[in-house]
C-alpha positions in Angstrom: -8.5 11.6 26.0 -4.9 11.7 24.7 -4.0 13.0 21.3 -3.3 9.6 19.8 -6.6 8.1 21.1 -8.5 11.0 19.7 -6.7 10.8 16.3 -7.3 7.0 16.2 -11.1 7.5 16.9 -11.1 10.2 14.1 -9.2 8.2 11.6 -11.1 5.0 12.0 -14.5 6.5 11.5 -16.1 5.1 8.4 -16.5 8.5 6.6 -12.8 9.3 6.8 -11.8 5.9 5.4 -14.4 6.2 2.7 -13.2 9.7 1.8 -9.5 8.6 1.6 -10.4 5.7 -0.6 -12.4 8.0 -2.8 -9.5 10.5 -3.1 -7.0 7.7 -4.0 -9.3 6.3 -6.7 -10.0 9.8 -7.9 -6.3 10.6 -8.3 -5.8 7.4 -10.2 -8.8 8.1 -12.4 -7.5 11.6 -13.1 -4.2 10.1 -14.3 -6.0 7.7 -16.6 -8.1 10.5 -18.0 -5.1 12.8 -18.4 -3.3 10.1 -20.3 -6.3 9.4 -22.5 -6.7 13.0 -23.3 -3.0 13.7 -23.9 -2.2 10.5 -25.8 -5.4 9.6 -27.6 -8.0 12.4 -27.8 -5.9 15.5 -28.4 -3.6 13.9 -31.1 -6.8 12.6 -32.9 -8.4 16.0 -32.6 -5.1 17.6 -33.9 -5.2 15.3 -37.0 -8.8 16.2 -37.7 -7.9 19.9 -37.3 -5.1 19.7 -39.9 -2.2 18.4 -37.9 -2.3 20.8 -34.9 -0.4 19.7 -31.9 -2.3 21.2 -28.9 0.6 20.8 -26.4 2.8 23.1 -28.5 0.2 25.8 -29.1 1.3 29.0 -27.4 1.5 32.7 -27.9 4.8 34.4 -27.4 4.4 37.5 -25.2 8.1 38.4 -25.0 10.8 36.9 -27.1 13.7 35.3 -25.4 17.0 37.0 -25.4 20.3 35.0 -24.9 19.9 32.7 -21.9 16.5 34.2 -20.9 13.7 32.0 -22.1 10.7 33.6 -23.9 7.5 34.4 -22.0 4.7 32.4 -23.5 1.0 32.0 -23.0 0.5 28.2 -23.4 -3.1 28.0 -24.4 -2.7 24.5 -25.9 -2.1 23.1 -22.4 -5.1 25.0 -21.2 -7.3 23.5 -23.8 -6.0 20.1 -22.9 -6.7 20.7 -19.2 -10.3 21.8 -20.1 -10.9 18.6 -22.0 -9.5 16.6 -19.0 -11.9 18.4 -16.7 -14.9 17.9 -19.0 -14.3 14.1 -19.3 -13.8 13.8 -15.5 -16.9 15.9 -14.8 -19.0 13.8 -17.2 -17.7 10.5 -15.7 -18.5 11.7 -12.1 -21.9 12.9 -13.2 -22.7 9.5 -14.7 -21.5 7.8 -11.5 -23.5 10.0 -9.2 -26.6 9.7 -11.4 -26.3 5.9 -11.4 -25.9 5.8 -7.6 -28.9 8.1 -7.1 -31.0 5.9 -9.4 -30.0 2.8 -7.4 -30.9 4.6 -4.1 -34.3 5.7 -5.4 -35.3 2.2 -6.1 -37.6 1.1 -3.3 -37.8 -2.5 -2.3 -41.0 -4.3 -3.3 -43.8 -4.0 -0.8 -44.1 -7.0 1.4 -46.6 -9.6 0.3 -49.8 -10.0 2.3 -49.2 -11.7 5.6 -50.1 -15.4 5.4 -53.3 -16.3 7.4 -52.6 -17.3 11.0 -52.4 -21.0 11.8 -55.6 -22.8 12.7 -54.5 -23.1 16.3 -54.3 -19.3 16.7 -57.7 -18.9 15.1 -59.2 -21.4 17.6 -57.5 -19.7 20.6 -58.8 -16.3 19.4 -62.3 -17.7 19.3 -62.0 -19.2 22.8 -60.7 -15.8 24.1 -63.6 -14.0 22.5 -66.1 -16.5 24.0 -64.6 -16.1 27.4 -64.8 -12.3 27.1 -68.5 -12.6 26.3 -69.3 -14.8 29.4 -67.6 -12.3 31.8 
């Protein structure tokens, strides 16, 4: 099997396509959550906490001198990334929980089989009578 044929067989398997669609949707969802956190949640939280801007929160380790920028520990960005992660984790948990609930639901048991037609009942009686004679 040539490399191209083997790659085509690999790429067209259902799992690979499903995974790639999931990754693309996940990246898009991550961008939405990052925007929601950065543009809606963190400013609101900053107002509640007395006007703090989380993206600017940092601790200066070494002051900058001349053209050399200061060395900072940007803990505000870290807090924002933690909030992003928490929101994404909760959303994925809810999605997986919903899917598991849907998979656990079993279809209703089949109804009792309808009685056989009268012709079959008569044929079964004739068969039984013929067995008794033999």
